[in-house]
All heavy atoms as TSV, in Angstrom:
chain	resi	resn	atom	element	x	y	z
A	1	PHE	N	N	67.032	5.200	-26.487
A	1	PHE	CA	C	68.005	5.131	-27.600
A	1	PHE	C	C	69.370	5.174	-26.989
A	1	PHE	O	O	69.747	6.094	-26.287
A	1	PHE	CB	C	67.766	6.221	-28.653
A	1	PHE	CG	C	68.912	6.537	-29.463
A	1	PHE	CD1	C	69.162	5.783	-30.519
A	1	PHE	CD2	C	69.744	7.681	-29.213
A	1	PHE	CE1	C	70.250	6.048	-31.346
A	1	PHE	CE2	C	70.748	7.955	-30.017
A	1	PHE	CZ	C	71.126	7.143	-31.096
A	2	SER	N	N	70.221	4.210	-27.330
A	2	SER	CA	C	71.647	4.238	-26.993
A	2	SER	C	C	72.487	4.507	-28.165
A	2	SER	O	O	73.447	5.363	-28.126
A	2	SER	CB	C	72.058	2.983	-26.324
A	2	SER	OG	O	71.333	2.691	-25.087
A	3	TYR	N	N	72.240	3.845	-29.278
A	3	TYR	CA	C	72.969	4.037	-30.517
A	3	TYR	C	C	72.227	3.416	-31.663
A	3	TYR	O	O	71.305	2.600	-31.485
A	3	TYR	CB	C	74.367	3.507	-30.473
A	3	TYR	CG	C	74.418	2.119	-29.870
A	3	TYR	CD1	C	74.365	0.997	-30.650
A	3	TYR	CD2	C	74.760	1.920	-28.512
A	3	TYR	CE1	C	74.428	-0.248	-30.146
A	3	TYR	CE2	C	74.870	0.639	-27.985
A	3	TYR	CZ	C	74.636	-0.438	-28.860
A	3	TYR	OH	O	74.745	-1.719	-28.252
A	4	TYR	N	N	72.592	3.769	-32.838
A	4	TYR	CA	C	72.133	3.153	-34.158
A	4	TYR	C	C	73.212	2.181	-34.598
A	4	TYR	O	O	74.411	2.415	-34.313
A	4	TYR	CB	C	71.900	4.146	-35.207
A	4	TYR	CG	C	70.854	5.141	-35.062
A	4	TYR	CD1	C	71.124	6.537	-34.913
A	4	TYR	CD2	C	69.503	4.819	-34.899
A	4	TYR	CE1	C	70.175	7.452	-34.787
A	4	TYR	CE2	C	68.534	5.752	-34.740
A	4	TYR	CZ	C	68.891	7.077	-34.646
A	4	TYR	OH	O	67.853	8.076	-34.476
A	5	LYS	N	N	72.811	1.082	-35.219
A	5	LYS	CA	C	73.701	0.219	-35.862
A	5	LYS	C	C	73.310	0.086	-37.319
A	5	LYS	O	O	72.073	-0.151	-37.662
A	5	LYS	CB	C	73.652	-1.204	-35.229
A	5	LYS	CG	C	74.310	-1.294	-33.896
A	5	LYS	CD	C	75.834	-1.333	-34.017
A	5	LYS	CE	C	76.478	-1.652	-32.717
A	5	LYS	NZ	N	77.948	-1.780	-32.725
A	6	LEU	N	N	74.199	0.316	-38.241
A	6	LEU	CA	C	73.984	0.049	-39.693
A	6	LEU	C	C	74.506	-1.376	-39.893
A	6	LEU	O	O	75.584	-1.799	-39.729
A	6	LEU	CB	C	74.826	0.968	-40.476
A	6	LEU	CG	C	74.741	0.809	-42.049
A	6	LEU	CD1	C	73.265	1.081	-42.471
A	6	LEU	CD2	C	75.707	1.821	-42.736
A	7	VAL	N	N	73.464	-2.274	-40.018
A	7	VAL	CA	C	73.786	-3.778	-40.133
A	7	VAL	C	C	73.569	-4.244	-41.606
A	7	VAL	O	O	72.744	-3.693	-42.341
A	7	VAL	CB	C	72.909	-4.597	-39.182
A	7	VAL	CG1	C	73.287	-4.214	-37.779
A	7	VAL	CG2	C	71.412	-4.339	-39.323
A	8	ALA	N	N	74.280	-5.237	-41.937
A	8	ALA	CA	C	74.196	-5.848	-43.329
A	8	ALA	C	C	74.459	-7.295	-43.385
A	8	ALA	O	O	75.124	-7.850	-42.449
A	8	ALA	CB	C	75.239	-5.056	-44.156
A	9	SER	N	N	74.000	-7.968	-44.360
A	9	SER	CA	C	74.182	-9.370	-44.565
A	9	SER	C	C	74.090	-9.626	-46.110
A	9	SER	O	O	73.236	-9.041	-46.833
A	9	SER	CB	C	73.203	-10.205	-43.919
A	9	SER	OG	O	73.349	-11.608	-44.191
A	10	GLN	N	N	74.892	-10.537	-46.597
A	10	GLN	CA	C	74.824	-10.969	-47.942
A	10	GLN	C	C	73.750	-12.058	-48.129
A	10	GLN	O	O	73.386	-12.332	-49.279
A	10	GLN	CB	C	76.167	-11.383	-48.461
A	10	GLN	CG	C	77.039	-10.281	-48.706
A	10	GLN	CD	C	78.363	-10.703	-49.424
A	10	GLN	OE1	O	79.230	-11.177	-48.736
A	10	GLN	NE2	N	78.449	-10.367	-50.762
A	11	THR	N	N	73.369	-12.688	-47.110
A	11	THR	CA	C	72.542	-13.894	-47.168
A	11	THR	C	C	71.147	-13.775	-46.421
A	11	THR	O	O	70.179	-14.336	-46.831
A	11	THR	CB	C	73.211	-15.197	-46.658
A	11	THR	OG1	O	73.608	-14.982	-45.295
A	11	THR	CG2	C	74.415	-15.490	-47.579
A	12	ASP	N	N	71.128	-12.996	-45.447
A	12	ASP	CA	C	69.891	-12.803	-44.497
A	12	ASP	C	C	69.199	-11.569	-44.991
A	12	ASP	O	O	69.755	-10.483	-44.981
A	12	ASP	CB	C	70.354	-12.655	-43.052
A	12	ASP	CG	C	69.172	-12.580	-42.145
A	12	ASP	OD1	O	67.963	-12.515	-42.538
A	12	ASP	OD2	O	69.426	-12.601	-40.876
A	13	THR	N	N	67.970	-11.860	-45.396
A	13	THR	CA	C	67.201	-10.646	-46.034
A	13	THR	C	C	66.641	-9.797	-44.881
A	13	THR	O	O	65.960	-8.754	-45.205
A	13	THR	CB	C	65.963	-11.214	-46.865
A	13	THR	OG1	O	65.189	-12.048	-46.131
A	13	THR	CG2	C	66.578	-11.936	-48.116
A	14	THR	N	N	66.767	-10.159	-43.614
A	14	THR	CA	C	66.344	-9.342	-42.487
A	14	THR	C	C	67.473	-9.288	-41.519
A	14	THR	O	O	67.499	-9.863	-40.355
A	14	THR	CB	C	65.130	-10.014	-41.771
A	14	THR	OG1	O	65.498	-11.319	-41.396
A	14	THR	CG2	C	63.948	-9.944	-42.713
A	15	PRO	N	N	68.577	-8.557	-41.848
A	15	PRO	CA	C	69.803	-8.480	-41.008
A	15	PRO	C	C	69.444	-7.888	-39.652
A	15	PRO	O	O	68.615	-7.006	-39.546
A	15	PRO	CB	C	70.747	-7.691	-41.762
A	15	PRO	CG	C	69.908	-6.859	-42.769
A	15	PRO	CD	C	68.717	-7.712	-42.974
A	16	SER	N	N	70.116	-8.403	-38.575
A	16	SER	CA	C	69.825	-7.932	-37.222
A	16	SER	C	C	71.094	-7.900	-36.434
A	16	SER	O	O	71.828	-8.968	-36.385
A	16	SER	CB	C	68.777	-8.744	-36.517
A	16	SER	OG	O	68.665	-8.309	-35.211
A	17	TYR	N	N	71.401	-6.816	-35.787
A	17	TYR	CA	C	72.681	-6.705	-34.971
A	17	TYR	C	C	72.632	-7.783	-33.923
A	17	TYR	O	O	73.617	-8.385	-33.586
A	17	TYR	CB	C	72.734	-5.305	-34.378
A	17	TYR	CG	C	73.755	-5.127	-33.289
A	17	TYR	CD1	C	75.192	-5.293	-33.552
A	17	TYR	CD2	C	73.447	-4.842	-32.033
A	17	TYR	CE1	C	76.154	-5.129	-32.615
A	17	TYR	CE2	C	74.381	-4.712	-31.013
A	17	TYR	CZ	C	75.684	-4.855	-31.283
A	17	TYR	OH	O	76.698	-4.684	-30.375
A	18	LEU	N	N	71.481	-7.937	-33.233
A	18	LEU	CA	C	71.509	-8.860	-32.042
A	18	LEU	C	C	71.421	-10.312	-32.505
A	18	LEU	O	O	71.674	-11.243	-31.712
A	18	LEU	CB	C	70.137	-8.617	-31.231
A	18	LEU	CG	C	70.112	-7.203	-30.630
A	18	LEU	CD1	C	68.822	-7.121	-29.788
A	18	LEU	CD2	C	71.258	-6.967	-29.750
A	19	GLU	N	N	71.293	-10.581	-33.826
A	19	GLU	CA	C	71.363	-11.903	-34.360
A	19	GLU	C	C	72.596	-12.236	-35.105
A	19	GLU	O	O	72.730	-13.287	-35.769
A	19	GLU	CB	C	70.103	-12.245	-35.181
A	19	GLU	CG	C	68.817	-12.282	-34.437
A	19	GLU	CD	C	67.591	-12.415	-35.203
A	19	GLU	OE1	O	67.720	-12.841	-36.404
A	19	GLU	OE2	O	66.531	-12.230	-34.679
A	20	GLY	N	N	73.642	-11.399	-34.960
A	20	GLY	CA	C	75.015	-11.611	-35.464
A	20	GLY	C	C	75.253	-11.016	-36.889
A	20	GLY	O	O	76.368	-11.352	-37.359
A	21	SER	N	N	74.462	-10.191	-37.425
A	21	SER	CA	C	74.787	-9.601	-38.749
A	21	SER	C	C	75.940	-8.677	-38.518
A	21	SER	O	O	76.191	-8.122	-37.492
A	21	SER	CB	C	73.589	-8.835	-39.331
A	21	SER	OG	O	72.551	-9.758	-39.549
A	22	VAL	N	N	76.636	-8.407	-39.655
A	22	VAL	CA	C	77.711	-7.482	-39.692
A	22	VAL	C	C	77.254	-6.170	-39.312
A	22	VAL	O	O	76.261	-5.679	-39.909
A	22	VAL	CB	C	78.444	-7.466	-41.068
A	22	VAL	CG1	C	79.484	-6.490	-41.143
A	22	VAL	CG2	C	79.015	-8.865	-41.456
A	23	ALA	N	N	77.924	-5.414	-38.507
A	23	ALA	CA	C	77.686	-4.092	-38.122
A	23	ALA	C	C	78.660	-3.195	-38.937
A	23	ALA	O	O	79.875	-3.118	-38.604
A	23	ALA	CB	C	77.757	-3.792	-36.637
A	24	TRP	N	N	78.102	-2.530	-39.925
A	24	TRP	CA	C	79.039	-1.524	-40.670
A	24	TRP	C	C	79.373	-0.288	-39.953
A	24	TRP	O	O	80.442	0.269	-40.203
A	24	TRP	CB	C	78.383	-1.275	-42.025
A	24	TRP	CG	C	78.527	-2.280	-43.124
A	24	TRP	CD1	C	79.375	-3.419	-43.027
A	24	TRP	CD2	C	77.896	-2.313	-44.378
A	24	TRP	NE1	N	79.234	-4.067	-44.227
A	24	TRP	CE2	C	78.324	-3.506	-45.102
A	24	TRP	CE3	C	77.013	-1.571	-44.937
A	24	TRP	CZ2	C	77.913	-3.790	-46.308
A	24	TRP	CZ3	C	76.503	-1.828	-46.258
A	24	TRP	CH2	C	76.995	-3.026	-46.890
A	25	ALA	N	N	78.476	0.146	-39.067
A	25	ALA	CA	C	78.732	1.385	-38.304
A	25	ALA	C	C	77.967	1.380	-37.032
A	25	ALA	O	O	76.816	0.847	-36.973
A	25	ALA	CB	C	78.359	2.617	-39.154
A	26	ALA	N	N	78.544	1.938	-35.994
A	26	ALA	CA	C	77.838	2.217	-34.731
A	26	ALA	C	C	77.721	3.761	-34.736
A	26	ALA	O	O	78.749	4.488	-34.747
A	26	ALA	CB	C	78.589	1.747	-33.557
A	27	ILE	N	N	76.463	4.261	-34.526
A	27	ILE	CA	C	76.239	5.715	-34.605
A	27	ILE	C	C	75.594	6.140	-33.392
A	27	ILE	O	O	74.490	5.816	-33.057
A	27	ILE	CB	C	75.341	5.992	-35.783
A	27	ILE	CG1	C	75.979	5.474	-37.170
A	27	ILE	CG2	C	75.037	7.521	-35.885
A	27	ILE	CD1	C	74.983	5.335	-38.316
A	28	GLY	N	N	76.284	7.057	-32.638
A	28	GLY	CA	C	75.809	7.582	-31.362
A	28	GLY	C	C	75.073	8.932	-31.463
A	28	GLY	O	O	74.410	9.331	-30.576
A	29	ASP	N	N	75.304	9.591	-32.631
A	29	ASP	CA	C	74.781	10.920	-32.892
A	29	ASP	C	C	73.407	10.818	-33.609
A	29	ASP	O	O	73.462	10.400	-34.857
A	29	ASP	CB	C	75.762	11.781	-33.665
A	29	ASP	CG	C	75.357	13.111	-34.026
A	29	ASP	OD1	O	74.235	13.488	-33.636
A	29	ASP	OD2	O	76.173	13.832	-34.731
A	30	GLN	N	N	72.350	11.162	-33.021
A	30	GLN	CA	C	71.040	11.082	-33.748
A	30	GLN	C	C	70.917	11.938	-34.928
A	30	GLN	O	O	70.148	11.702	-35.878
A	30	GLN	CB	C	69.914	11.361	-32.762
A	30	GLN	CG	C	69.721	10.339	-31.724
A	30	GLN	CD	C	68.515	10.682	-30.798
A	30	GLN	OE1	O	67.748	11.511	-31.123
A	30	GLN	NE2	N	68.499	9.918	-29.683
A	31	GLY	N	N	71.830	12.931	-35.084
A	31	GLY	CA	C	71.728	13.903	-36.191
A	31	GLY	C	C	72.603	13.453	-37.331
A	31	GLY	O	O	72.672	14.115	-38.404
A	32	MET	N	N	73.318	12.321	-37.225
A	32	MET	CA	C	74.189	11.849	-38.382
A	32	MET	C	C	73.365	11.490	-39.486
A	32	MET	O	O	72.322	10.835	-39.397
A	32	MET	CB	C	75.051	10.673	-37.850
A	32	MET	CG	C	76.095	10.244	-38.821
A	32	MET	SD	S	77.180	9.019	-38.037
A	32	MET	CE	C	78.164	8.573	-39.384
A	33	VAL	N	N	73.769	11.930	-40.723
A	33	VAL	CA	C	73.002	11.619	-41.919
A	33	VAL	C	C	73.660	10.825	-42.920
A	33	VAL	O	O	73.071	10.400	-43.960
A	33	VAL	CB	C	72.575	13.005	-42.558
A	33	VAL	CG1	C	71.610	13.717	-41.676
A	33	VAL	CG2	C	73.741	13.767	-42.974
A	34	SER	N	N	74.983	10.449	-42.719
A	34	SER	CA	C	75.562	9.567	-43.697
A	34	SER	C	C	76.703	8.751	-42.957
A	34	SER	O	O	77.197	9.143	-41.912
A	34	SER	CB	C	76.162	10.323	-44.850
A	34	SER	OG	O	77.265	11.196	-44.415
A	35	ALA	N	N	77.158	7.679	-43.612
A	35	ALA	CA	C	78.302	6.835	-43.189
A	35	ALA	C	C	78.976	6.257	-44.427
A	35	ALA	O	O	78.375	6.077	-45.432
A	35	ALA	CB	C	77.789	5.808	-42.296
A	36	THR	N	N	80.324	6.117	-44.272
A	36	THR	CA	C	81.112	5.558	-45.386
A	36	THR	C	C	81.440	4.103	-45.062
A	36	THR	O	O	81.912	3.802	-44.002
A	36	THR	CB	C	82.426	6.369	-45.581
A	36	THR	OG1	O	82.082	7.755	-45.925
A	36	THR	CG2	C	83.201	5.825	-46.713
A	37	VAL	N	N	81.163	3.250	-46.074
A	37	VAL	CA	C	81.448	1.794	-45.894
A	37	VAL	C	C	82.540	1.482	-46.869
A	37	VAL	O	O	82.409	1.793	-48.120
A	37	VAL	CB	C	80.118	0.974	-46.192
A	37	VAL	CG1	C	80.469	-0.511	-46.088
A	37	VAL	CG2	C	79.092	1.343	-45.197
A	38	GLU	N	N	83.500	0.801	-46.357
A	38	GLU	CA	C	84.696	0.375	-47.250
A	38	GLU	C	C	84.925	-1.109	-47.084
A	38	GLU	O	O	84.510	-1.729	-46.098
A	38	GLU	CB	C	85.903	1.164	-46.829
A	38	GLU	CG	C	85.839	2.682	-47.017
A	38	GLU	CD	C	87.046	3.522	-46.625
A	38	GLU	OE1	O	87.902	2.834	-45.837
A	38	GLU	OE2	O	87.140	4.579	-47.034
A	39	GLY	N	N	85.487	-1.661	-48.090
A	39	GLY	CA	C	85.921	-3.084	-47.997
A	39	GLY	C	C	84.907	-4.038	-48.541
A	39	GLY	O	O	85.190	-5.251	-48.515
A	40	THR	N	N	83.871	-3.601	-49.188
A	40	THR	CA	C	82.927	-4.538	-49.878
A	40	THR	C	C	83.394	-4.739	-51.250
A	40	THR	O	O	83.838	-3.850	-51.956
A	40	THR	CB	C	81.474	-4.025	-49.941
A	40	THR	OG1	O	81.501	-2.736	-50.511
A	40	THR	CG2	C	80.946	-3.903	-48.468
A	41	ALA	N	N	83.310	-6.050	-51.687
A	41	ALA	CA	C	83.735	-6.409	-53.070
A	41	ALA	C	C	82.763	-5.784	-54.168
A	41	ALA	O	O	81.662	-5.784	-53.962
A	41	ALA	CB	C	83.758	-7.891	-53.225
A	42	SER	N	N	83.372	-5.143	-55.121
A	42	SER	CA	C	82.571	-4.662	-56.286
A	42	SER	C	C	81.700	-5.651	-56.830
A	42	SER	O	O	82.101	-6.840	-57.126
A	42	SER	CB	C	83.597	-4.150	-57.390
A	42	SER	OG	O	82.808	-3.563	-58.403
A	43	GLY	N	N	80.478	-5.300	-56.975
A	43	GLY	CA	C	79.402	-6.232	-57.491
A	43	GLY	C	C	78.685	-7.034	-56.451
A	43	GLY	O	O	77.768	-7.757	-56.731
A	44	SER	N	N	79.257	-7.057	-55.160
A	44	SER	CA	C	78.562	-7.884	-54.117
A	44	SER	C	C	77.255	-7.178	-53.708
A	44	SER	O	O	77.194	-5.921	-53.658
A	44	SER	CB	C	79.498	-8.041	-52.938
A	44	SER	OG	O	79.727	-6.817	-52.451
A	45	THR	N	N	76.252	-8.048	-53.464
A	45	THR	CA	C	74.968	-7.520	-53.078
A	45	THR	C	C	74.685	-7.748	-51.556
A	45	THR	O	O	75.011	-8.825	-51.077
A	45	THR	CB	C	73.885	-8.196	-53.917
A	45	THR	OG1	O	74.070	-7.921	-55.260
A	45	THR	CG2	C	72.443	-7.665	-53.489
A	46	TRP	N	N	74.187	-6.696	-50.894
A	46	TRP	CA	C	73.961	-6.728	-49.527
A	46	TRP	C	C	72.491	-6.349	-49.139
A	46	TRP	O	O	71.916	-5.430	-49.830
A	46	TRP	CB	C	74.933	-5.762	-48.819
A	46	TRP	CG	C	76.381	-6.134	-48.909
A	46	TRP	CD1	C	77.142	-5.894	-50.020
A	46	TRP	CD2	C	77.169	-6.810	-47.963
A	46	TRP	NE1	N	78.464	-6.345	-49.769
A	46	TRP	CE2	C	78.439	-7.004	-48.514
A	46	TRP	CE3	C	76.896	-7.311	-46.645
A	46	TRP	CZ2	C	79.459	-7.513	-47.814
A	46	TRP	CZ3	C	77.964	-7.911	-45.989
A	46	TRP	CH2	C	79.230	-7.999	-46.562
A	47	TYR	N	N	72.037	-6.900	-48.037
A	47	TYR	CA	C	70.747	-6.422	-47.501
A	47	TYR	C	C	71.144	-5.581	-46.302
A	47	TYR	O	O	71.923	-6.056	-45.364
A	47	TYR	CB	C	69.979	-7.649	-46.961
A	47	TYR	CG	C	69.563	-8.640	-48.206
A	47	TYR	CD1	C	70.314	-9.809	-48.318
A	47	TYR	CD2	C	68.612	-8.357	-49.061
A	47	TYR	CE1	C	70.005	-10.657	-49.331
A	47	TYR	CE2	C	68.316	-9.228	-50.051
A	47	TYR	CZ	C	69.032	-10.323	-50.260
A	47	TYR	OH	O	68.729	-11.196	-51.276
A	48	VAL	N	N	70.705	-4.389	-46.190
A	48	VAL	CA	C	71.163	-3.353	-45.254
A	48	VAL	C	C	69.960	-2.681	-44.574
A	48	VAL	O	O	68.974	-2.442	-45.199
A	48	VAL	CB	C	72.019	-2.333	-46.001
A	48	VAL	CG1	C	72.550	-1.272	-44.980
A	48	VAL	CG2	C	73.031	-2.986	-46.803
A	49	ARG	N	N	70.096	-2.375	-43.289
A	49	ARG	CA	C	69.087	-1.574	-42.584
A	49	ARG	C	C	69.734	-0.940	-41.338
A	49	ARG	O	O	70.829	-1.348	-40.942
A	49	ARG	CB	C	67.851	-2.374	-42.216
A	49	ARG	CG	C	67.987	-3.358	-41.051
A	49	ARG	CD	C	66.616	-3.809	-40.792
A	49	ARG	NE	N	66.607	-5.142	-39.994
A	49	ARG	CZ	C	65.611	-5.811	-39.867
A	49	ARG	NH1	N	64.360	-5.459	-40.313
A	49	ARG	NH2	N	65.670	-7.041	-39.203
A	50	VAL	N	N	69.055	0.107	-40.847
A	50	VAL	CA	C	69.560	0.697	-39.618
A	50	VAL	C	C	68.611	0.194	-38.438
A	50	VAL	O	O	67.424	0.069	-38.632
A	50	VAL	CB	C	69.413	2.259	-39.759
A	50	VAL	CG1	C	69.643	2.973	-38.427
A	50	VAL	CG2	C	70.235	2.785	-40.829
A	51	GLN	N	N	69.289	-0.112	-37.366
A	51	GLN	CA	C	68.486	-0.526	-36.180
A	51	GLN	C	C	68.820	0.409	-34.940
A	51	GLN	O	O	70.019	0.864	-34.844
A	51	GLN	CB	C	68.936	-1.918	-35.755
A	51	GLN	CG	C	68.481	-2.969	-36.730
A	51	GLN	CD	C	68.693	-4.393	-36.301
A	51	GLN	OE1	O	69.682	-4.749	-35.801
A	51	GLN	NE2	N	67.555	-5.105	-36.364
A	52	THR	N	N	67.770	0.739	-34.229
A	52	THR	CA	C	68.007	1.527	-33.036
A	52	THR	C	C	68.134	0.591	-31.878
A	52	THR	O	O	67.230	-0.203	-31.675
A	52	THR	CB	C	66.682	2.510	-32.800
A	52	THR	OG1	O	66.499	3.198	-34.007
A	52	THR	CG2	C	66.918	3.367	-31.695
A	53	VAL	N	N	69.160	0.695	-31.179
A	53	VAL	CA	C	69.536	-0.236	-30.076
A	53	VAL	C	C	69.458	0.507	-28.801
A	53	VAL	O	O	69.946	1.569	-28.616
A	53	VAL	CB	C	70.902	-0.884	-30.259
A	53	VAL	CG1	C	71.263	-1.846	-29.170
A	53	VAL	CG2	C	71.024	-1.604	-31.650
A	54	ARG	N	N	68.826	-0.134	-27.786
A	54	ARG	CA	C	68.814	0.383	-26.424
A	54	ARG	C	C	69.568	-0.574	-25.605
A	54	ARG	O	O	69.318	-1.805	-25.531
A	54	ARG	CB	C	67.358	0.382	-25.904
A	54	ARG	CG	C	67.215	0.786	-24.531
A	54	ARG	CD	C	67.262	2.300	-24.325
A	54	ARG	NE	N	66.971	2.674	-22.973
A	54	ARG	CZ	C	67.769	3.410	-22.215
A	54	ARG	NH1	N	68.816	3.957	-22.675
A	54	ARG	NH2	N	67.345	3.691	-21.000
A	55	ALA	N	N	70.619	-0.092	-24.906
A	55	ALA	CA	C	71.488	-0.836	-24.064
A	55	ALA	C	C	71.150	-0.517	-22.519
A	55	ALA	O	O	71.114	0.664	-22.195
A	55	ALA	CB	C	72.912	-0.608	-24.309
A	56	THR	N	N	70.890	-1.490	-21.749
A	56	THR	CA	C	70.618	-1.292	-20.365
A	56	THR	C	C	71.483	-2.327	-19.529
A	56	THR	O	O	72.114	-3.129	-20.083
A	56	THR	CB	C	69.120	-1.535	-20.022
A	56	THR	OG1	O	68.852	-2.978	-20.127
A	56	THR	CG2	C	68.177	-0.728	-20.920
A	57	SER	N	N	71.352	-2.182	-18.258
A	57	SER	CA	C	72.057	-3.127	-17.334
A	57	SER	C	C	71.512	-4.543	-17.503
A	57	SER	O	O	72.195	-5.485	-17.192
A	57	SER	CB	C	71.938	-2.664	-15.858
A	57	SER	OG	O	70.547	-2.718	-15.535
A	58	LEU	N	N	70.340	-4.748	-18.085
A	58	LEU	CA	C	69.722	-6.056	-18.319
A	58	LEU	C	C	70.111	-6.651	-19.723
A	58	LEU	O	O	69.801	-7.751	-19.914
A	58	LEU	CB	C	68.183	-5.996	-18.186
A	58	LEU	CG	C	67.681	-5.523	-16.788
A	58	LEU	CD1	C	66.216	-5.429	-16.824
A	58	LEU	CD2	C	68.167	-6.459	-15.755
A	59	GLY	N	N	70.717	-5.771	-20.508
A	59	GLY	CA	C	71.080	-6.272	-21.844
A	59	GLY	C	C	70.740	-5.306	-22.968
A	59	GLY	O	O	70.459	-4.212	-22.693
A	60	LYS	N	N	70.674	-5.791	-24.226
A	60	LYS	CA	C	70.355	-4.946	-25.362
A	60	LYS	C	C	69.092	-5.348	-25.991
A	60	LYS	O	O	68.779	-6.547	-26.021
A	60	LYS	CB	C	71.522	-4.930	-26.352
A	60	LYS	CG	C	72.850	-4.542	-25.785
A	60	LYS	CD	C	73.958	-4.763	-26.786
A	60	LYS	CE	C	75.262	-4.474	-26.254
A	60	LYS	NZ	N	76.360	-4.974	-27.070
A	61	LEU	N	N	68.413	-4.380	-26.588
A	61	LEU	CA	C	67.204	-4.740	-27.362
A	61	LEU	C	C	67.107	-3.777	-28.515
A	61	LEU	O	O	67.602	-2.657	-28.532
A	61	LEU	CB	C	65.942	-4.669	-26.513
A	61	LEU	CG	C	65.547	-3.348	-25.910
A	61	LEU	CD1	C	64.586	-2.632	-26.822
A	61	LEU	CD2	C	64.923	-3.487	-24.551
A	62	VAL	N	N	66.513	-4.257	-29.635
A	62	VAL	CA	C	66.270	-3.449	-30.807
A	62	VAL	C	C	64.994	-2.760	-30.515
A	62	VAL	O	O	63.835	-3.353	-30.422
A	62	VAL	CB	C	66.269	-4.278	-32.133
A	62	VAL	CG1	C	65.822	-3.448	-33.269
A	62	VAL	CG2	C	67.530	-4.921	-32.352
A	63	ALA	N	N	65.093	-1.390	-30.433
A	63	ALA	CA	C	63.862	-0.535	-30.231
A	63	ALA	C	C	63.107	-0.231	-31.502
A	63	ALA	O	O	61.925	0.160	-31.433
A	63	ALA	CB	C	64.250	0.762	-29.479
A	64	GLY	N	N	63.809	-0.331	-32.650
A	64	GLY	CA	C	63.172	0.014	-33.864
A	64	GLY	C	C	64.167	-0.276	-35.012
A	64	GLY	O	O	65.302	-0.400	-34.781
A	65	HIS	N	N	63.646	-0.300	-36.269
A	65	HIS	CA	C	64.544	-0.543	-37.401
A	65	HIS	C	C	63.937	0.020	-38.686
A	65	HIS	O	O	62.684	0.157	-38.791
A	65	HIS	CB	C	64.867	-1.974	-37.567
A	65	HIS	CG	C	63.693	-2.896	-37.678
A	65	HIS	ND1	N	62.960	-3.131	-38.813
A	65	HIS	CD2	C	63.070	-3.614	-36.738
A	65	HIS	CE1	C	62.027	-3.963	-38.648
A	65	HIS	NE2	N	62.023	-4.375	-37.341
A	66	SER	N	N	64.724	0.319	-39.613
A	66	SER	CA	C	64.252	0.738	-40.942
A	66	SER	C	C	63.804	-0.497	-41.778
A	66	SER	O	O	64.101	-1.610	-41.453
A	66	SER	CB	C	65.391	1.480	-41.665
A	66	SER	OG	O	66.416	0.555	-41.990
A	67	THR	N	N	63.219	-0.219	-42.923
A	67	THR	CA	C	63.056	-1.300	-43.844
A	67	THR	C	C	64.341	-1.643	-44.455
A	67	THR	O	O	65.290	-0.947	-44.422
A	67	THR	CB	C	62.043	-0.852	-44.980
A	67	THR	OG1	O	62.619	0.337	-45.627
A	67	THR	CG2	C	60.669	-0.503	-44.471
A	68	VAL	N	N	64.432	-2.990	-44.975
A	68	VAL	CA	C	65.657	-3.424	-45.568
A	68	VAL	C	C	65.836	-2.945	-46.923
A	68	VAL	O	O	64.858	-2.911	-47.806
A	68	VAL	CB	C	65.665	-5.017	-45.569
A	68	VAL	CG1	C	66.890	-5.511	-46.153
A	68	VAL	CG2	C	65.463	-5.484	-44.151
A	69	LEU	N	N	67.011	-2.456	-47.228
A	69	LEU	CA	C	67.410	-1.964	-48.564
A	69	LEU	C	C	68.401	-3.003	-49.147
A	69	LEU	O	O	69.234	-3.520	-48.504
A	69	LEU	CB	C	68.171	-0.674	-48.416
A	69	LEU	CG	C	68.900	-0.127	-49.651
A	69	LEU	CD1	C	67.936	0.465	-50.640
A	69	LEU	CD2	C	69.894	0.983	-49.185
A	70	THR	N	N	68.089	-3.317	-50.468
A	70	THR	CA	C	69.108	-4.210	-51.227
A	70	THR	C	C	70.180	-3.308	-51.880
A	70	THR	O	O	69.723	-2.361	-52.658
A	70	THR	CB	C	68.424	-5.013	-52.229
A	70	THR	OG1	O	67.447	-5.828	-51.595
A	70	THR	CG2	C	69.368	-6.007	-52.943
A	71	TRP	N	N	71.418	-3.469	-51.683
A	71	TRP	CA	C	72.451	-2.619	-52.120
A	71	TRP	C	C	73.511	-3.379	-52.814
A	71	TRP	O	O	73.975	-4.401	-52.260
A	71	TRP	CB	C	73.038	-1.807	-50.973
A	71	TRP	CG	C	74.173	-0.871	-51.370
A	71	TRP	CD1	C	74.078	0.361	-51.996
A	71	TRP	CD2	C	75.568	-1.105	-51.137
A	71	TRP	NE1	N	75.291	0.888	-52.229
A	71	TRP	CE2	C	76.269	-0.017	-51.672
A	71	TRP	CE3	C	76.335	-2.109	-50.465
A	71	TRP	CZ2	C	77.647	0.165	-51.573
A	71	TRP	CZ3	C	77.708	-1.948	-50.391
A	71	TRP	CH2	C	78.333	-0.847	-51.038
A	72	THR	N	N	73.976	-3.009	-54.013
A	72	THR	CA	C	75.018	-3.607	-54.713
A	72	THR	C	C	76.188	-2.628	-54.770
A	72	THR	O	O	76.122	-1.457	-55.111
A	72	THR	CB	C	74.671	-3.975	-56.169
A	72	THR	OG1	O	73.409	-4.907	-56.066
A	72	THR	CG2	C	75.688	-4.700	-56.857
A	73	ALA	N	N	77.403	-3.190	-54.337
A	73	ALA	CA	C	78.584	-2.356	-54.212
A	73	ALA	C	C	79.009	-1.969	-55.630
A	73	ALA	O	O	79.097	-2.849	-56.511
A	73	ALA	CB	C	79.707	-3.118	-53.476
A	74	PRO	N	N	79.431	-0.735	-55.831
A	74	PRO	CA	C	79.816	-0.312	-57.217
A	74	PRO	C	C	81.159	-0.879	-57.449
A	74	PRO	O	O	81.916	-1.354	-56.740
A	74	PRO	CB	C	79.948	1.199	-57.026
A	74	PRO	CG	C	79.937	1.543	-55.580
A	74	PRO	CD	C	79.369	0.367	-54.876
């Protein structure tokens, strides 16, 4: 584990950091339990998940990910 990425997309139902989805947060602390996201339009719907990323001298890989959550901005 190098860091977590909170990734999101309005069109891709399986957002992925390595495939170019928006990264709302980069989290280096495994104990972090929340993040604040700003700048989303009210009423916009997003597909969101957390990915565990491993970075090495050979590149980056997704070591694991959560299930996708559909979220609508208040």
